C-alpha positions as CSV (number, residue, x, y, z in Angstrom):
1,M,-17.1,88.6,-114.3
2,S,-17.1,85.4,-116.4
3,V,-20.0,82.9,-116.6
4,A,-19.2,79.4,-115.5
5,C,-19.4,76.7,-118.2
6,E,-22.3,74.3,-117.8
7,H,-20.5,71.5,-119.7
8,K,-23.5,70.8,-122.0
9,K,-21.3,69.4,-124.9
10,T,-19.0,66.7,-123.8
11,I,-17.2,63.7,-125.3
12,I,-15.7,60.6,-123.6
13,I,-11.9,60.7,-124.1
14,A,-10.8,57.9,-121.8
15,R,-11.9,55.0,-119.7
16,R,-9.7,53.7,-117.0
17,G,-10.5,51.4,-114.0
18,G,-14.2,51.7,-114.6
19,V,-14.1,55.5,-114.6
20,D,-15.0,57.5,-117.7
21,Y,-13.2,60.8,-118.4
22,V,-14.9,63.4,-120.5
23,E,-13.8,66.7,-122.1
24,C,-16.1,69.7,-122.4
25,L,-16.1,70.9,-126.0
26,D,-16.8,74.4,-124.9
27,C,-14.2,75.1,-122.2
28,K,-11.9,72.1,-122.9
29,Q,-11.9,71.1,-119.2
30,I,-11.3,67.4,-118.5
31,F,-13.1,65.7,-115.6
32,E,-14.6,62.4,-114.4
33,A,-18.0,61.7,-116.0
34,E,-19.6,61.0,-112.6
35,D,-18.9,64.7,-111.7
36,L,-21.7,65.7,-114.1
37,E,-25.2,66.0,-112.7
38,P,-27.6,63.3,-114.0
39,V,-29.5,64.2,-117.2
40,A,-33.3,63.7,-117.1
41,V,-34.4,61.0,-119.7
42,D,-37.9,60.5,-120.9
43,D,-39.0,56.9,-120.7
44,D,-41.2,55.6,-123.6
45,D,-42.6,52.6,-121.6
């Protein structure tokens, strides 16, 4: 049984019609950036 990739390492490979397409550097899957879950960011305000 294989473990699903969490797509932690990605790069943007294209932008078309306001949609960013990213590639996972681990599994090489290409998908729309909006398909990723939001990443928590700490505010320094």
